[in-house]
C-alpha positions in Angstrom: 1.2 -8.5 -3.8 -1.5 -7.5 -1.5 -2.4 -3.7 -0.3 -4.2 -3.5 2.9 -6.3 -0.7 3.6 -6.7 1.5 6.6 -8.7 0.1 9.4 -10.9 3.2 9.0 -11.0 3.1 5.4 -13.3 1.6 2.9 -11.7 2.4 -0.1 -8.9 4.2 -1.9 -8.1 6.0 -5.2 -6.7 4.3 -8.1 -3.8 7.0 -8.3 -3.1 7.0 -4.3 -2.8 3.0 -4.9 -0.3 2.9 -7.2 1.8 6.2 -5.5 1.8 4.6 -2.5 2.6 0.4 -3.5 5.7 2.6 -5.6 5.1 1.3 -9.4 5.3 5.2 -10.1 7.6 8.4 -9.2 5.0 10.7 -9.2 1.4 11.5 -9.8 2.3 13.0 -13.9 3.8 9.7 -14.8 0.3 7.8 -13.1 -1.8 10.5 -14.4 -0.1 9.5 -17.9 -0.2 6.1 -17.6 -4.4 5.7 -16.7 -4.9 7.9 -19.6 -3.1 6.0 -22.6 -5.0 2.7 -21.0 -2.4 0.9 -18.8 -3.6 0.3 -16.3 -6.5 -2.1 -15.7 -8.9 -2.7 -13.0 -10.7 -6.0 -12.4 -9.7 -7.2 -16.3 -11.2 -4.0 -17.3 -9.1 -0.8 -18.4 -9.8 2.2 -16.3 -9.3 6.0 -17.4 -10.0 7.2 -14.4 -7.6 8.4 -12.1 -10.1 8.9 -8.8 -11.7 5.3 -9.8 -12.5 4.4 -5.8 -11.4 0.7 -5.2 -12.3 -1.4 -2.4 -11.7 -4.7 -1.1 -11.8 -7.6 -3.6 -10.4 -5.1 -7.0 -7.6 -6.1 -8.5 -5.4 -3.3 -10.4 -2.5 -4.3 -13.3 -0.3 -2.8 -15.1 2.0 -5.3 -17.1 3.6 -7.2 -14.1 2.3 -6.0 -11.3 -0.8 -7.1 -9.7 -2.1 -5.6 -6.7 -5.2 -7.1 -3.8 -7.0 -4.5 -2.3 -7.2 -6.4 0.7 -9.7 -5.0 3.5 -8.9 -4.9 7.5 -10.7 -7.8 8.3 -8.1 -10.3 6.2 -5.1 -8.2 7.4 -5.9 -9.1 11.3 -5.8 -12.8 10.3 -2.8 -12.4 8.7 -1.5 -10.7 11.5 -2.8 -13.5 14.0 -1.0 -15.7 11.9 2.0 -13.8 11.6 2.0 -14.8 8.2 3.2 -10.7 7.8 5.1 -10.1 10.7 8.2 -7.4 9.7 5.7 -5.7 7.1 4.7 -2.0 7.5 1.3 -1.8 5.8 -0.9 1.0 4.4 -2.2 2.9 7.9 -0.6 0.7 10.7 1.6 2.6 12.8 5.4 1.7 13.1 6.4 -0.7 15.8 7.3 0.9 19.4 10.9 1.4 19.7 13.0 1.6 22.9 15.4 4.6 23.9 18.5 4.1 25.4 21.5 6.1 26.3 24.9 5.4 24.3 27.7 6.3 26.1 31.1 7.5 24.0 34.6 6.6 24.5 34.8 8.4 27.8 32.2 6.7 29.7 29.9 9.7 29.2 26.1 9.7 28.7 
């Protein structure tokens, strides 16, 4: 799985990544897994919750492998339209169009 950084960010903390990626429900569970040395970053066990992750880092937990991707690669993906229909970290929702709906009595 790839995790895109916000355009203006150069890093994300390990605990924030694990929460944002949806691997764990809450920060207590994340803290427990990190303290028990279940999480690895770039192949090495990581025991710091506030480890700064940058573009190119790979975080692993069991069958989950998350690669941190910077805004440059995200821009390339967007141009190629390989990631269409996916909301990335730091990206706003697509523009929605509002329209009036008439009820059964043809009233707005």
